[in-house]
Every structure is written in structure tokens, then in C-alpha cells.
C-alpha positions as CSV (number, residue, x, y, z in Angstrom):
1,M,-31.8,-104.0,-36.9
2,D,-28.9,-103.0,-34.5
3,P,-25.8,-104.6,-35.5
4,V,-25.3,-107.5,-32.8
5,L,-21.8,-106.1,-31.9
6,D,-21.0,-103.0,-30.9
7,M,-17.6,-102.3,-32.6
8,S,-16.6,-99.6,-30.6
9,V,-16.3,-101.6,-27.4
10,V,-14.3,-104.0,-30.0
11,E,-12.1,-101.4,-30.9
12,E,-11.4,-100.4,-27.4
13,L,-10.3,-103.9,-26.5
14,L,-8.1,-103.5,-29.6
15,S,-6.6,-100.3,-28.1
16,F,-5.6,-102.2,-24.8
17,S,-2.4,-103.0,-26.7
18,D,0.0,-100.6,-28.2
19,D,0.7,-102.4,-31.8
20,G,-3.2,-103.9,-32.1
21,D,-2.4,-107.1,-30.8
22,P,-5.8,-108.9,-30.8
23,E,-4.4,-111.4,-27.9
24,L,-7.2,-109.8,-25.2
25,L,-9.8,-109.6,-27.5
26,M,-9.3,-113.3,-28.6
27,D,-8.8,-114.8,-25.0
28,L,-12.1,-112.9,-23.9
29,I,-14.2,-114.5,-27.2
30,Q,-12.7,-117.6,-26.4
31,M,-14.1,-117.4,-22.8
32,F,-17.2,-116.2,-23.8
33,L,-17.6,-119.0,-26.5
34,E,-16.5,-121.6,-23.9
35,D,-18.4,-120.4,-20.8
36,G,-21.8,-118.6,-22.4
37,P,-23.6,-122.0,-23.2
38,A,-23.5,-123.1,-19.7
39,K,-24.9,-120.1,-18.8
40,V,-27.5,-120.0,-20.9
41,A,-28.4,-123.6,-20.0
42,A,-28.2,-122.7,-16.0
43,V,-30.7,-119.5,-16.7
44,Q,-33.1,-122.0,-18.4
45,E,-32.7,-124.7,-15.8
46,G,-33.1,-122.4,-12.9
47,L,-36.1,-121.1,-14.4
48,A,-37.5,-124.7,-15.1
49,A,-36.9,-125.5,-11.4
50,G,-38.2,-122.4,-9.9
51,D,-34.8,-121.7,-8.6
52,F,-34.6,-117.8,-9.2
53,E,-31.1,-117.3,-7.6
54,K,-29.5,-119.9,-10.0
55,A,-31.1,-117.8,-12.8
56,E,-30.2,-114.7,-11.6
57,R,-26.7,-115.7,-11.2
58,A,-26.3,-116.9,-14.6
59,A,-28.0,-114.1,-16.4
60,H,-25.6,-111.6,-14.4
61,S,-22.5,-113.4,-15.2
62,L,-23.8,-113.5,-19.1
63,K,-24.7,-110.1,-18.9
64,G,-21.2,-109.0,-18.0
65,S,-19.2,-111.1,-20.2
66,S,-21.5,-110.0,-23.3
67,G,-21.1,-106.4,-22.1
68,N,-17.3,-106.7,-22.2
69,L,-17.7,-107.7,-25.9
70,G,-20.2,-105.2,-27.2
71,A,-23.1,-107.7,-27.4
72,R,-25.5,-105.2,-26.4
73,G,-28.7,-106.6,-27.6
74,L,-27.5,-109.8,-25.5
75,Q,-26.5,-107.5,-22.5
76,N,-29.8,-105.9,-22.4
77,V,-31.8,-109.1,-22.3
78,C,-29.4,-110.3,-19.5
79,E,-30.4,-107.7,-17.6
80,E,-34.2,-107.7,-17.8
81,L,-33.8,-111.4,-17.0
82,Q,-31.7,-110.6,-13.8
83,L,-34.0,-108.1,-13.0
84,A,-37.2,-110.4,-13.5
85,T,-35.7,-113.2,-11.8
86,R,-34.4,-111.2,-8.8
87,Y,-38.1,-110.2,-8.2
88,H,-39.3,-113.5,-8.8
89,K,-41.4,-112.7,-11.7
90,L,-41.7,-115.8,-13.5
91,D,-43.8,-114.8,-16.2
92,D,-41.4,-112.2,-17.3
93,S,-38.8,-114.5,-16.7
94,K,-40.2,-117.4,-19.0
95,R,-41.2,-114.9,-21.8
96,L,-37.5,-113.7,-21.8
97,A,-35.8,-116.8,-21.9
98,P,-36.5,-117.5,-25.6
99,Q,-35.1,-114.1,-26.1
100,L,-31.8,-114.9,-23.9
101,T,-31.4,-117.9,-26.6
102,Q,-31.8,-115.9,-29.7
103,R,-29.5,-113.1,-28.6
104,F,-26.9,-115.6,-27.5
105,A,-27.1,-117.6,-30.5
106,E,-26.5,-114.3,-32.6
107,A,-23.6,-112.9,-30.4
108,E,-22.0,-116.6,-30.8
109,V,-22.0,-116.1,-34.7
110,A,-21.0,-112.6,-34.7
111,L,-18.0,-113.3,-32.3
112,K,-17.3,-116.4,-34.0
113,K,-17.0,-114.4,-37.4
114,L,-14.5,-111.9,-35.4
115,Q,-12.5,-114.4,-34.4
116,A,-11.7,-116.0,-37.6
117,S,-11.2,-112.4,-39.1
118,Y,-8.1,-112.6,-36.8
119,Q,-6.9,-115.8,-37.4
120,S,-6.6,-115.6,-40.6
């Protein structure tokens, strides 16, 4: 199985500071952990209500934030969901929704571990 996080993305984020200070990385992780659950919920709510636009916006937003942190599996599911909702493919969207929840949970665990490794 592929690792949840593409560590080359994490290393690139760390390279933005001259001294390897993880502040930017920690800020991005914290925003992801705070905002991500609401975005996943918005996708689910949008699909349940037949509001494809709401689901697409949330999937698009989550795709960006997951990509910024190297959570490629989550980013890919978000991209698929974004396209499925854009074209109002309800069956495809409903098939992808559980994958979104699973991939988000995996990313959340991996990012919390990464965050903890810099706070110790």
C-alpha cells in the first residue's frame, strides 16, 4: 500500500524556511485538521441533499488542502468526487463518498503523527 503522505511534499514545505523551522508545516496541518472534517461533512450533506454544487465545492477545497500536505490518496479521491459531482453522477459520487471518509481518516492520523513528531 502507498504511504498516506508523500514525504517529498512535506520536505519541500520544510525547505521554505532557512533553518528548517516547521512553523509553516504545522500551521497547514492545524488548518487541515480543523477544517477538514467540515469539508468531508459538506460533501456528505451535499450528496444526501442532491446539492451537487455544495459537494463539488467542498471536494475541490479538500483536494487543494490535501495536495498541499502530500495526502495524495485523499487528493485523488477528492478529484474524482469533484468531477463526479460536477457532472451530477450520483451513483459515482455515492460510490466515492465512503472512500473519501476512509482516506480522510488515514490522512488525519498520519498528519497528527507528523505534527506530534515536531512537538516533542
